N, CA and C of each residue as an Amber inpcrd file, in Angstrom:
protein
   717
 100.9510000  75.4410000  74.3200000 101.8990000  74.9720000  75.3370000
 101.7920000  75.8500000  76.5790000 101.5770000  75.2180000  77.7150000
 101.5370000  75.9170000  78.9910000 102.8290000  75.6490000  79.7490000
 103.4970000  76.7100000  80.1770000 104.7400000  76.5760000  80.9230000
 104.5060000  76.9010000  82.3910000 104.9850000  76.0130000  83.2600000
 104.9650000  76.2550000  84.6930000 106.4040000  76.4950000  85.1310000
 106.6310000  77.5460000  85.8960000 107.9780000  77.8780000  86.3320000
 108.2340000  77.4460000  87.7750000 109.4160000  76.9050000  88.0140000
 109.7930000  76.4520000  89.3510000 111.1290000  77.0750000  89.7460000
 111.1600000  77.6870000  90.9150000 112.4080000  78.2120000  91.4690000
 112.9580000  77.1440000  92.4050000 114.1000000  76.5970000  92.0590000
 114.6600000  75.4550000  92.7990000 115.9600000  75.8850000  93.4760000
 116.1180000  75.5590000  94.7660000 117.3220000  75.9880000  95.4830000
 118.5210000  75.0760000  95.2140000 119.6270000  75.6730000  94.8120000
 120.8730000  74.9370000  94.5940000 120.6410000  73.7500000  93.6570000
 121.2600000  72.6010000  93.9500000 121.1290000  71.4100000  93.1040000
 121.0390000  70.1800000  93.9930000 120.0750000  69.3270000  93.7070000
 119.9370000  68.0730000  94.4530000 119.1000000  67.0850000  93.6450000
 117.7920000  67.3490000  93.5310000 116.8980000  66.4100000  92.8430000
 116.0710000  67.1140000  91.7810000 116.6420000  68.1630000  91.1770000
 115.8790000  68.9060000  90.1710000 115.5650000  68.0820000  88.9320000
 116.2620000  66.9400000  88.7580000 115.9470000  66.0820000  87.6200000
 114.5910000  65.4010000  87.7710000 113.9540000  65.5150000  88.9320000
 112.5750000  65.0500000  89.0690000 111.6380000  65.8200000  88.1400000
 111.9680000  67.0660000  87.8260000 111.0590000  67.8950000  87.0220000
 111.0590000  67.5030000  85.5480000 112.2000000  67.3530000  84.8800000
 112.1400000  66.8160000  83.5220000 111.5750000  65.4070000  83.4750000
 111.8140000  64.6230000  84.5070000 111.2200000  63.2800000  84.5530000
 109.7040000  63.3760000  84.6250000 109.2150000  64.3110000  85.4320000
 107.7740000  64.5110000  85.5260000 107.2100000  65.0220000  84.2010000
 107.9330000  65.9070000  83.5460000 107.4600000  66.4390000  82.2760000
 107.2840000  65.3290000  81.2480000 108.1440000  64.3300000  81.2820000
 108.0690000  63.2220000  80.3300000 106.7690000  62.4340000  80.4600000
 106.2040000  62.3930000  81.6690000 105.0020000  61.5860000  81.8610000
 103.7200000  62.4170000  81.9370000 103.8550000  63.7280000  81.7930000
 102.6900000  64.6030000  81.6940000 102.3000000  64.7780000  80.2300000
 101.0860000  65.2740000  79.9650000 100.6910000  65.5400000  78.5810000
 101.6890000  66.4440000  77.8730000 101.8220000  66.2870000  76.5680000
 102.8430000  66.9960000  75.8050000 102.6670000  68.4900000  75.7100000
 101.4960000  69.0180000  76.1240000 101.2600000  70.4600000  76.0090000
 101.6450000  71.2130000  77.2870000 102.3900000  70.5500000  78.1900000
 102.8390000  71.1780000  79.4270000 104.3610000  71.1450000  79.4720000
 104.9520000  72.2940000  79.8130000 106.4070000  72.3580000  79.9640000
 106.7370000  72.8240000  81.3760000 107.6900000  72.1580000  82.0090000
 108.1240000  72.5090000  83.3540000 109.5020000  73.1550000  83.2660000
 109.5550000  74.4380000  83.5580000 110.8100000  75.1880000  83.4670000
 111.3840000  75.3880000  84.8630000 112.6540000  75.0520000  85.0420000
 113.3130000  75.1510000  86.3390000 114.4720000  76.1340000  86.2710000
 114.4990000  77.0750000  87.2020000 115.6400000  77.9700000  87.3540000
 116.1020000  77.8990000  88.8120000 117.3750000  78.1580000  89.0200000
 117.9700000  77.9550000  90.3340000 118.3270000  79.2630000  91.0300000
 118.1870000  79.2450000  92.3550000 118.7920000  80.2720000  93.1850000
 119.7660000  79.5610000  94.1230000 120.6810000  80.3270000  94.7150000
 121.7630000  79.6810000  95.4500000 121.9420000  80.2660000  96.8440000
 122.3420000  79.3970000  97.7370000 122.6480000  79.7460000  99.1160000
 123.2190000  78.5010000  99.7500000 123.3600000  78.4830000 101.0430000
 123.7890000  77.2520000 101.6880000 122.6660000  76.2220000 101.6150000
 123.0310000  74.9430000 101.5190000 121.9890000  73.9120000 101.4750000
 121.7780000  73.2840000 102.8440000 122.2090000  73.9810000 103.8790000
 122.0750000  73.4730000 105.2360000 120.6250000  73.5640000 105.7000000
 120.1300000  72.4840000 106.2940000 118.7890000  72.4680000 106.8670000
 118.8400000  73.0690000 108.2760000 118.9250000  74.3850000 108.3270000
 118.9600000  75.1090000 109.5940000 118.1390000  76.3810000 109.4260000
 117.4980000  76.8180000 110.5000000 116.5010000  77.8800000 110.3970000
 117.0530000  79.1550000 109.7790000 118.1590000  79.6750000 110.2790000
 118.6900000  80.9410000 109.7710000 119.0230000  80.8460000 108.2880000
 119.6430000  79.7570000 107.9000000 120.0250000  79.5760000 106.4990000
 118.7940000  79.4360000 105.6020000 117.7650000  78.7770000 106.0950000
 116.5450000  78.6050000 105.3050000 115.7860000  79.9180000 105.1600000
 115.8000000  80.7340000 106.2020000 115.1740000  82.0580000 106.0980000
 115.8690000  82.9020000 105.0350000 117.1810000  82.8080000 104.9550000
 117.9190000  83.5370000 103.9270000 117.6130000  82.9800000 102.5400000
 117.5370000  81.6520000 102.4370000 117.2960000  81.0240000 101.1440000
 115.9560000  81.4330000 100.5480000 114.9520000  81.5860000 101.4080000
 113.6230000  81.9580000 100.9290000 113.3290000  83.4420000 100.9960000
 114.3590000  84.2700000 101.0600000 114.1730000  85.7150000 101.1980000
 113.5540000  86.3230000  99.9420000 112.8890000  87.4680000 100.0850000
 112.2900000  88.1340000  98.9200000 113.3130000  88.4190000  97.8230000
 114.5230000  88.7700000  98.2050000 115.5490000  89.0960000  97.2140000
 115.9110000  87.8870000  96.3670000 116.0720000  86.7380000  97.0130000
 116.4300000  85.5370000  96.2690000 115.2790000  85.0570000  95.3770000
 114.0660000  85.1230000  95.8880000 112.9320000  84.6920000  95.0770000
 112.6780000  85.6480000  93.9110000 112.9330000  86.9300000  94.1240000
 112.8200000  87.8810000  93.0150000 113.8470000  87.5710000  91.9350000
 115.0310000  87.1510000  92.3610000 116.0550000  86.7420000  91.4000000
 115.5910000  85.5280000  90.5990000 115.0100000  84.5580000  91.2860000
 114.4810000  83.3920000  90.5890000 113.3730000  83.7510000  89.6240000
 112.5330000  84.6720000  90.0390000 111.4520000  85.1290000  89.1760000
 111.9860000  85.7820000  87.9110000 113.0410000  86.5890000  88.0550000
 113.6390000  87.2320000  86.8770000 114.1930000  86.1830000  85.9130000
 114.8150000  85.1550000  86.4460000 115.3520000  84.0950000  85.5900000
 114.2300000  83.3650000  84.8450000 113.1030000  83.1550000  85.5320000
 111.9890000  82.4350000  84.9100000 111.2430000  83.2670000  83.8750000
 111.3850000  84.5690000  83.9290000 110.6040000  85.4330000  83.0360000
 110.8490000  85.1160000  81.5640000 112.0280000  84.6570000  81.2260000
 112.3280000  84.3160000  79.8300000 111.4930000  83.1400000  79.3330000
 110.9750000  82.3390000  80.2660000 110.1600000  81.1770000  79.8920000
 108.6800000  81.5270000  79.7590000 108.2970000  82.7270000  80.1690000
 106.9010000  83.1870000  80.1240000 105.9560000  82.1920000  80.8140000
 106.1890000  81.9160000  82.0910000 105.3580000  80.9210000  82.7880000
 103.9580000  81.4340000  83.0680000 103.0100000  80.5050000  83.1130000
 101.6360000  80.8380000  83.4780000 101.4650000  80.8590000  84.9940000
 102.3890000  80.2240000  85.7110000 102.3850000  80.2010000  87.1680000
 103.7960000  79.8790000  87.6320000 104.1020000  80.2700000  88.8680000
 105.4420000  80.0530000  89.4260000 105.2990000  79.4320000  90.8160000
 106.1500000  78.4470000  91.1120000 106.1390000  77.8120000  92.4310000
 107.5530000  77.8180000  93.0060000 107.6530000  78.2360000  94.2630000
 108.9040000  78.1480000  95.0150000 109.0470000  76.7000000  95.4520000
 109.9390000  75.9780000  94.7840000 110.0570000  74.5310000  94.9480000
 110.9740000  74.1890000  96.1100000 110.5500000  74.5860000  97.2870000
 111.3460000  74.3370000  98.4910000 110.3960000  74.2810000  99.6780000
 110.3280000  73.1420000 100.3240000 109.4210000  73.0010000 101.4660000
 109.9640000  73.7420000 102.6790000 111.1740000  73.3990000 103.0840000
 111.7270000  73.9890000 104.3090000 111.9500000  75.4870000 104.1780000
 112.2620000  75.9590000 102.9560000 112.4800000  77.3790000 102.7290000
 111.2010000  78.1740000 102.6540000 110.0690000  77.4970000 102.8630000
 108.7870000  78.2020000 102.9340000 108.1270000  78.0060000 104.2920000
 108.0110000  76.7520000 104.7890000 107.3420000  76.5690000 106.0750000
 108.1210000  77.1660000 107.2380000 109.4480000  77.3900000 107.0540000
 110.2470000  77.9730000 108.1350000 109.7660000  79.3860000 108.4800000
 109.0320000  80.0030000 107.5720000 108.5020000  81.3470000 107.8120000
 107.2020000  81.3220000 108.6110000 106.6400000  80.1590000 108.8410000
 105.3350000  80.0940000 109.4820000 104.2340000  80.3730000 108.4740000
 102.9900000  80.1320000 108.8690000 101.8750000  80.2360000 107.9270000
 101.7480000  81.6370000 107.3340000 101.7040000  82.6580000 108.1760000
 101.5360000  84.0180000 107.6640000 102.7520000  84.4670000 106.8690000
 103.9380000  84.1540000 107.3740000 105.1420000  84.5300000 106.6510000
 105.2430000  83.8440000 105.3030000 104.8320000  82.5810000 105.2330000
 104.8510000  81.8600000 103.9630000 103.8230000  82.4400000 102.9880000
 102.7010000  82.8910000 103.5430000 101.6980000  83.5410000 102.6940000
 102.2640000  84.8380000 102.0960000 102.9160000  85.6300000 102.9310000
 103.5240000  86.8650000 102.4390000 104.6330000  86.5600000 101.4380000
 105.3350000  85.4610000 101.6470000 106.4000000  85.0600000 100.7320000
 105.8460000  84.8200000  99.3260000 104.7530000  84.0550000  99.2090000
 104.2220000  83.7590000  97.8780000 103.4890000  84.9600000  97.2880000
 102.9420000  85.8120000  98.1370000 102.3320000  87.0430000  97.6150000
 103.4000000  87.9260000  96.9830000 104.5570000  88.0230000  97.6440000
 105.6620000  88.7810000  97.0660000 106.1610000  88.1690000  95.7830000
 106.2100000  86.8350000  95.7300000 106.6470000  86.1530000  94.5190000
 105.6680000  86.3860000  93.3780000 104.3760000  86.3410000  93.6820000
 103.3700000  86.5890000  92.6490000 103.4890000  88.0070000  92.0890000
 103.7700000  88.9560000  92.9640000 103.9540000  90.3390000  92.5170000
 105.1770000  90.4540000  91.6180000 106.2580000  89.8080000  92.0110000
 107.4860000  89.8680000  91.2180000 107.3200000  89.1640000  89.8800000
 106.6280000  88.0150000  89.8840000 106.4890000  87.2220000  88.6550000
 105.3270000  87.6830000  87.7830000 104.3890000  88.4080000  88.3850000
 103.1860000  88.8770000  87.6910000 102.3210000  87.7330000  87.1840000
 102.3750000  86.6170000  87.8900000 101.5150000  85.4580000  87.6180000
 101.1930000  84.8160000  88.9680000 100.1990000  83.9370000  89.0330000
  99.9170000  83.2550000  90.2980000 101.1450000  82.5000000  90.8060000
 101.3090000  82.4760000  92.1220000 102.4900000  81.8380000  92.7050000
 102.1070000  81.0700000  93.9670000 102.9490000  80.1020000  94.3070000
 102.7460000  79.3200000  95.5090000 104.0970000  78.7530000  95.9410000
 104.0530000  77.8520000  96.9330000 105.2720000  77.1900000  97.4010000
 104.9440000  75.7350000  97.7070000 105.9730000  74.9470000  97.8970000
 105.7720000  73.5260000  98.1780000 105.0070000  73.3140000  99.4770000
 105.2360000  74.1510000 100.4830000 104.5230000  73.9780000 101.7470000
 103.0150000  74.1150000 101.5570000 102.5880000  75.1480000 100.8470000
 101.1660000  75.2950000 100.5760000 100.6680000  74.1870000  99.6440000
 101.5300000  73.7080000  98.7690000 101.1490000  72.6050000  97.8840000
 100.7710000  71.3700000  98.6880000 101.5250000  71.0840000  99.7580000
 101.1950000  69.9390000 100.6030000  99.8120000  70.1000000 101.2210000
  99.5280000  71.2690000 101.7520000  98.2410000  71.4960000 102.3950000
  97.1060000  71.3820000 101.3840000  97.2710000  71.9900000 100.2340000
  96.1940000  71.9610000  99.2370000  96.0150000  70.5760000  98.6450000
  97.1080000  69.8320000  98.4840000  97.0090000  68.4630000  97.9900000
  96.2710000  67.5880000  99.0020000  96.5900000  67.7530000 100.2860000
  95.8930000  66.9950000 101.3290000  94.4090000  67.3330000 101.3320000
  94.0950000  68.6030000 101.1750000  92.6930000  69.0170000 101.1260000
  91.9850000  68.4160000  99.9160000  92.6730000  68.3720000  98.7890000
  92.0740000  67.8140000  97.5780000  91.7330000  66.3410000  97.7490000
  92.5200000  65.6480000  98.5720000  92.2680000  64.2250000  98.8340000
  91.3810000  64.0010000 100.0580000  90.9640000  65.0840000 100.7030000
  90.1110000  64.9680000 101.8720000  90.8170000  64.4110000 103.0950000
  92.1220000  64.6500000 103.1890000  92.9200000  64.0930000 104.2880000
  92.8680000  65.0020000 105.5090000  92.7900000  64.3850000 106.6910000
  92.8070000  65.1350000 107.9430000  93.9090000  64.6450000 108.8820000
  94.3030000  63.3870000 108.7730000  95.3230000  62.8130000 109.6580000
  96.4260000  62.1790000 108.8130000  97.6540000  62.5990000 109.0550000
  98.7610000  62.1300000 108.2250000  99.9580000  61.7440000 109.0830000
 100.8290000  60.9510000 108.4990000 102.1510000  60.6950000 109.0600000
 103.1600000  61.4880000 108.2470000 104.2230000  61.9240000 108.8960000
 105.2670000  62.6990000 108.2260000 106.6000000  61.9810000 108.3810000
 107.2420000  61.6970000 107.2530000 108.5890000  61.1230000 107.2480000
 109.5190000  62.1750000 106.6720000 110.1400000  62.9590000 107.5540000
 110.9630000  64.0900000 107.1260000 112.4380000  63.7040000 107.0900000
 113.1530000  64.2900000 106.1670000 114.5980000  64.0620000 106.0820000
 115.3660000  65.0270000 106.9690000 114.7390000  66.1250000 107.3640000
 115.4190000  67.2070000 108.0680000 115.8420000  66.8430000 109.4950000
 116.7010000  67.6740000 110.0860000 116.9140000  67.6010000 111.5350000
 115.6100000  67.8820000 112.2680000 115.5070000  67.4030000 113.4780000
 114.2690000  67.4600000 114.2510000 113.7280000  68.8800000 114.3960000
 114.6040000  69.8360000 114.6780000 114.1580000  71.2270000 114.8970000
 113.4220000  71.7740000 113.6850000 113.9470000  71.4890000 112.5110000
 113.3310000  71.9830000 111.2770000 112.0720000  71.1890000 110.9480000
 112.1290000  69.8750000 111.0930000 110.9890000  69.0240000 110.7590000
 109.7570000  69.3900000 111.5860000 109.9510000  69.7560000 112.8400000
 108.8220000  70.1130000 113.6990000 108.1030000  71.3600000 113.1880000
 108.8120000  72.2370000 112.5080000 108.1680000  73.4260000 111.9370000
 107.2050000  73.0410000 110.8220000 107.5010000  71.9580000 110.1240000
 106.5860000  71.4850000 109.0830000 105.2910000  70.9690000 109.7080000
 105.3960000  70.2270000 110.8010000 104.1860000  69.7230000 111.4460000
 103.3330000  70.8850000 111.9650000 103.9880000  71.9520000 112.4220000
 103.2470000  73.1320000 112.8870000 102.5330000  73.8030000 111.7140000
 103.2020000  73.8490000 110.5650000 102.5960000  74.4420000 109.3770000
 101.3650000  73.6380000 108.9480000 101.4980000  72.3140000 108.9650000
 100.3610000  71.4700000 108.6150000  99.2020000  71.6900000 109.5810000
  99.5070000  71.8070000 110.8650000  98.4550000  72.0460000 111.8580000
  97.7260000  73.3500000 111.5690000  98.4710000  74.3700000 111.1850000
  97.8490000  75.6460000 110.8270000  96.9450000  75.5050000 109.6060000
  97.2230000  74.4980000 108.7760000  96.3950000  74.2230000 107.6020000
  95.2790000  73.2310000 107.8790000  95.0950000  72.8740000 109.1570000
  93.9980000  71.9860000 109.5260000  94.2990000  70.5140000 109.3770000
  95.5800000  70.1490000 109.3430000  95.9740000  68.7540000 109.1480000
  96.6840000  68.2540000 110.4020000  96.1850000  67.1680000 110.9600000
  96.7640000  66.5910000 112.1740000  97.8610000  65.5960000 111.8110000
  99.0050000  65.7260000 112.4530000 100.1080000  64.7870000 112.2600000
 100.0400000  63.7510000 113.3740000  99.7270000  62.4910000 113.0210000
  99.5650000  61.4420000 114.0240000 100.8690000  60.6860000 114.2740000
 101.8140000  60.7980000 113.3440000 103.1510000  60.2520000 113.5690000
 104.1490000  61.1470000 112.8600000 105.2510000  61.3880000 113.5260000
 106.2570000  62.3050000 113.0080000 107.6340000  61.6830000 113.1830000
 108.4420000  61.7310000 112.1380000 109.8110000  61.2390000 112.2410000
 110.7340000  62.1700000 111.4740000 111.9620000  62.2930000 111.9530000
 112.9560000  63.1170000 111.2620000 114.2400000  62.3150000 111.1360000
 114.7660000  62.2630000 109.9170000 115.9670000  61.4680000 109.6520000
 117.2430000  62.1750000 110.0840000 117.1500000  63.4920000 110.3620000
 118.3030000  64.2240000 110.8660000 119.3960000  64.4690000 109.8450000
 119.0330000  64.5720000 108.5720000 120.0260000  64.8160000 107.5230000
 120.2640000  66.3210000 107.4220000 121.5100000  66.7290000 107.5220000
 121.8280000  68.1520000 107.6630000 121.7270000  68.9600000 106.3830000
 122.0180000  68.3730000 105.2300000 122.0840000  69.1590000 103.9960000
 121.2310000  68.5500000 102.8870000 120.8160000  69.4230000 101.9740000
 120.0320000  68.9740000 100.8330000 120.8450000  68.0670000  99.9200000
 122.1290000  68.3520000  99.7700000 122.9520000  67.5180000  98.8880000
 123.0110000  66.0780000  99.3910000 123.0450000  65.8890000 100.7120000
 123.0280000  64.5380000 101.2670000 121.7030000  63.8400000 100.9680000
 120.6200000  64.5740000 101.0710000 119.3130000  64.0010000 100.7570000
 119.2550000  63.5830000  99.2920000 119.8070000  64.4290000  98.4160000
 119.8030000  64.1330000  96.9920000 120.5900000  62.8880000  96.6310000
 121.4580000  62.4410000  97.5180000 122.2630000  61.2510000  97.2590000
 121.6140000  59.9650000  97.7590000 120.4360000  60.0600000  98.3850000
 119.7540000  58.8640000  98.8590000 119.3690000  57.9700000  97.6880000
 119.5580000  56.6870000  97.8460000 119.1840000  55.7290000  96.8080000
 117.6680000  55.5290000  96.8000000 117.1540000  54.9400000  95.7230000
 115.7310000  54.6250000  95.6710000 115.3500000  53.7050000  96.8170000
 116.2120000  52.7570000  97.1120000 115.9280000  51.8160000  98.2020000
 115.8310000  52.5440000  99.5430000 116.6920000  53.5320000  99.7570000
 116.6650000  54.2820000 101.0070000 115.3760000  55.0890000 101.1310000
 114.9120000  55.6640000 100.0320000 113.6670000  56.4330000 100.0480000
 112.4810000  55.5080000 100.3280000 112.4680000  54.3570000  99.6850000
 111.3860000  53.3980000  99.9100000 111.3850000  52.9060000 101.3530000
 112.5570000  52.6840000 101.9150000 112.6630000  52.2490000 103.3110000
 112.1860000  53.3430000 104.2650000 112.5110000  54.5970000 103.9470000
 112.0540000  55.7260000 104.7670000 110.5360000  55.7500000 104.8320000
 109.8960000  55.5440000 103.6880000 108.4350000  55.5380000 103.6440000
 107.8680000  54.3680000 104.4370000 108.4060000  53.1910000 104.2060000
 107.8740000  51.9930000 104.8560000 108.0220000  52.0400000 106.3710000
 109.1000000  52.6380000 106.8470000 109.3880000  52.6200000 108.2790000
 108.6270000  53.6790000 109.0630000 108.0300000  54.6410000 108.3800000
 107.4820000  55.7930000 109.1070000 106.0060000  56.0360000 108.8730000
 105.3050000  55.0350000 108.3720000 103.8540000  55.1300000 108.2540000
 103.2180000  54.8500000 109.6170000 101.9370000  55.1010000 109.7040000
 101.1900000  54.8150000 110.9260000  99.7890000  54.3590000 110.5300000
  99.2600000  53.3240000 111.1700000  97.9300000  52.8360000 110.7810000
  96.8200000  53.8630000 110.9730000  97.0400000  54.8470000 111.8420000
  96.0270000  55.8850000 112.0530000  96.1180000  57.0270000 111.0460000
  97.1420000  57.0040000 110.2220000  97.3210000  58.0660000 109.2310000
  96.5870000  57.7160000 107.9400000  95.9410000  58.7070000 107.3810000
  95.2430000  58.5150000 106.1040000  96.1920000  58.6170000 104.9200000
  97.3870000  59.1610000 105.1530000  98.3780000  59.3090000 104.0880000
  99.7420000  59.5200000 104.7320000 100.7740000  59.3400000 103.9220000
 102.1430000  59.6230000 104.3490000 102.6750000  60.8000000 103.5500000
 103.2800000  61.7690000 104.2480000 103.8650000  62.9410000 103.5960000
 105.3790000  62.8930000 103.7410000 106.0750000  63.1060000 102.6280000
 107.5410000  63.1130000 102.6190000 107.9950000  64.4680000 102.0840000
 108.3690000  65.3940000 102.9730000 108.6200000  66.7710000 102.5560000
 110.0970000  67.0980000 102.3260000 110.5460000  67.0910000 101.1210000
 111.8820000  67.6090000 100.8090000 112.0610000  67.5400000  99.3000000
 112.1390000  68.7010000  98.6510000 112.3280000  68.7090000  97.1980000
 113.7300000  68.2670000  96.8040000 114.6200000  68.0870000  97.7900000
 115.9510000  67.5600000  97.5000000 115.9470000  66.0430000  97.3630000
 114.8020000  65.4070000  97.6220000 114.6940000  63.9520000  97.5560000
 114.0210000  63.5270000  96.2550000 114.6520000  62.6230000  95.5290000
 114.0710000  62.1080000  94.2870000 112.9460000  61.1320000  94.6190000
 111.7370000  61.4640000  94.2070000 110.5950000  60.5950000  94.4850000
 109.7260000  60.3290000  93.2690000 109.8630000  61.1310000  92.2120000
 109.0580000  60.8980000  91.0190000 109.4510000  59.5250000  90.4520000
 108.4780000  58.6880000  90.2430000 108.7450000  57.3270000  89.8150000
 108.6580000  56.3280000  90.9530000 108.6310000  56.8290000  92.2010000
 108.5360000  55.9420000  93.3560000 107.1810000  56.0090000  94.0460000
 106.3920000  57.0190000  93.7390000 105.1480000  57.2510000  94.4750000
 104.2030000  56.0590000  94.3630000 103.9980000  55.5460000  93.1640000
 103.0950000  54.4080000  93.0040000 103.5690000  53.1950000  93.8020000
 104.8720000  52.9660000  93.8130000 105.4150000  51.8270000  94.5640000
 105.1900000  52.0010000  96.0630000 105.3820000  53.2130000  96.5600000
 105.1530000  53.4740000  97.9740000 103.6830000  53.3260000  98.3260000
 102.7970000  53.8290000  97.4710000 101.3700000  53.7220000  97.7440000
 100.9020000  52.2730000  97.7130000 101.4220000  51.5080000  96.7830000
 101.0480000  50.0950000  96.7010000 101.4780000  49.3480000  97.9610000
 102.6700000  49.6740000  98.4520000 103.1730000  49.0020000  99.6530000
 102.3860000  49.4090000 100.8980000 102.0720000  50.6960000 101.0250000
 101.4140000  51.2000000 102.2250000  99.8980000  51.0890000 102.1630000
  99.3510000  51.0180000 100.9630000  97.9040000  50.9420000 100.8200000
  97.1930000  52.2460000 101.1130000  97.8780000  53.3730000 100.8600000
  97.2900000  54.6900000 101.1100000  98.0200000  55.7300000 100.2730000
  97.4700000  56.9290000 100.1400000  98.1620000  57.9710000  99.3740000
  99.4970000  58.3580000  99.9960000 100.4380000  58.6710000  99.1470000
 101.7330000  59.2140000  99.5510000 101.9250000  60.5380000  98.8150000
 102.2110000  61.5800000  99.5670000 102.4660000  62.8960000  98.9780000
 103.9400000  63.2240000  99.1730000 104.6300000  63.5330000  98.0800000
 106.0440000  63.8770000  98.1520000 106.2450000  65.2950000  97.6190000
 107.3700000  65.8800000  97.9820000 107.5670000  67.3090000  97.7380000
 107.5200000  67.6840000  96.2550000 108.3110000  67.0080000  95.4320000
 108.3250000  67.4010000  94.0200000 107.0150000  67.0440000  93.3310000
 106.3730000  65.9670000  93.7550000 105.0720000  65.5890000  93.2080000
 104.0320000  66.6750000  93.4630000 103.8920000  67.1140000  94.7260000
 102.8630000  68.1110000  95.0290000 103.2200000  69.4780000  94.4590000
 104.5190000  69.7530000  94.3100000 104.9400000  71.0360000  93.7360000
 104.4950000  71.1420000  92.2860000 104.6780000  70.0770000  91.5240000
 104.2190000  70.0780000  90.1260000 102.7000000  70.1670000  90.0770000
 102.0290000  69.3960000  90.9120000 100.5600000  69.4300000  90.9510000
 100.0580000  70.8410000  91.2520000 100.6940000  71.5130000  92.1960000
 100.2850000  72.8700000  92.5620000 100.5000000  73.8410000  91.4080000
 101.6160000  73.6950000  90.6970000 101.8520000  74.5590000  89.5490000
 100.8040000  74.3760000  88.4710000 100.4480000  73.1380000  88.2090000
  99.3960000  72.8590000  87.2230000  98.0650000  73.4490000  87.6720000
  97.7580000  73.2800000  88.9430000  96.5040000  73.8190000  89.4790000
  96.4380000  75.3300000  89.3150000  97.5330000  76.0070000  89.6530000
  97.5650000  77.4650000  89.5330000  97.3930000  77.9310000  88.0990000
  97.9340000  77.1540000  87.1680000  97.8640000  77.5270000  85.7580000
  96.5540000  77.1030000  85.1050000  95.6940000  76.4450000  85.8700000
  94.4120000  76.0080000  85.3260000  94.5150000  74.7920000  84.4350000
  95.5660000  74.0110000  84.6140000  95.7590000  72.7990000  83.8120000
  95.2700000  71.6050000  84.6080000  94.4220000  70.7900000  84.0230000
  93.9160000  69.5960000  84.6940000  95.0330000  68.5680000  84.7970000
  95.4480000  68.2170000  86.0170000  96.5220000  67.2320000  86.1520000
  96.1160000  65.8920000  85.5630000  96.9810000  65.3010000  84.7770000
  96.7000000  64.0120000  84.1540000  97.9820000  63.1960000  84.1500000
  98.0090000  62.1470000  84.9460000  99.1900000  61.2970000  85.0330000
  98.7630000  59.9700000  85.6240000  99.0340000  58.8950000  84.9240000
  98.5890000  57.5790000  85.3770000  99.5680000  56.9170000  86.3280000
 100.7340000  57.5310000  86.5360000 101.7480000  56.8960000  87.3720000
 102.3340000  57.8760000  88.3830000 101.4930000  58.7960000  88.8640000
 101.9600000  59.8450000  89.7790000 101.2410000  59.8090000  91.1120000
 100.5970000  58.6970000  91.4290000  99.9730000  58.5530000  92.7230000
  98.5170000  58.9660000  92.7810000  97.9200000  58.7540000  93.9580000
  96.5000000  59.0230000  94.1580000  96.1450000  60.4880000  93.9450000
  97.0720000  61.3930000  94.2320000  96.7960000  62.8180000  94.0560000
  96.4080000  63.1280000  92.6240000  97.1780000  62.6330000  91.6740000
  96.8830000  62.8980000  90.2700000  95.7080000  62.0600000  89.7900000
  95.5470000  60.8550000  90.3140000  94.4150000  60.0340000  89.9400000
  93.1110000  60.6860000  90.3760000  93.1070000  61.2400000  91.6010000
  91.9020000  61.9070000  92.1120000  91.6100000  63.1760000  91.3180000
  92.6860000  63.8810000  90.9270000  92.5090000  65.1180000  90.1730000
  91.8950000  64.8500000  88.8080000  92.1180000  63.6490000  88.2780000
  91.6610000  63.3310000  86.9370000  90.2450000  62.7590000  86.9360000
  89.6770000  62.4820000  88.1390000  88.3540000  61.8990000  88.2160000
  87.3050000  62.8530000  87.6620000
């Protein structure tokens, strides 16, 4: 049994992880532990949420699960630091956890690279100021954003209350014909179980926060991703 550890901020859509575990091979366990702070999508609050002290606390909680890898399951709480700051963030987490570590922001970049993507559309739930930092992070990773939208939702708890229909509408309304894929960045949004439907409707890969976070954890742990209903990312990984 291989255990992947996830540090999840507060509470919103963490049930995506047990749902994902149900459709992954039986020899993989996804362990989630929480850290707490304000769930406001604002720069100062996000910098505090992703601080070394809070992530070290999450790492200590995960240690009882003996994870093979640890991922900071928060997009905004990682890209808000910028590329170099986010790199230092996961390096500190790896030191604290004593296993390979990453974050959702880097998961998006590596997932896009795995699919050979260069031009993407972004459908963000965040306020505009925060969402623009994600596009800057992607640019630093060599990914061009050809269309960008922000829903202006202030808190993670509000995002977690979005219905499946609202998530599907967000995806459909914010694609662009010049984009090779659509990215939906927010681990507070429930998307596991919707990715295939979004891809079928759009006719292209869709990368969502909790999806790429799990994929990144598996990659770090050396586990070959295998899932028939988790989108093109997992299908490509299984080729």
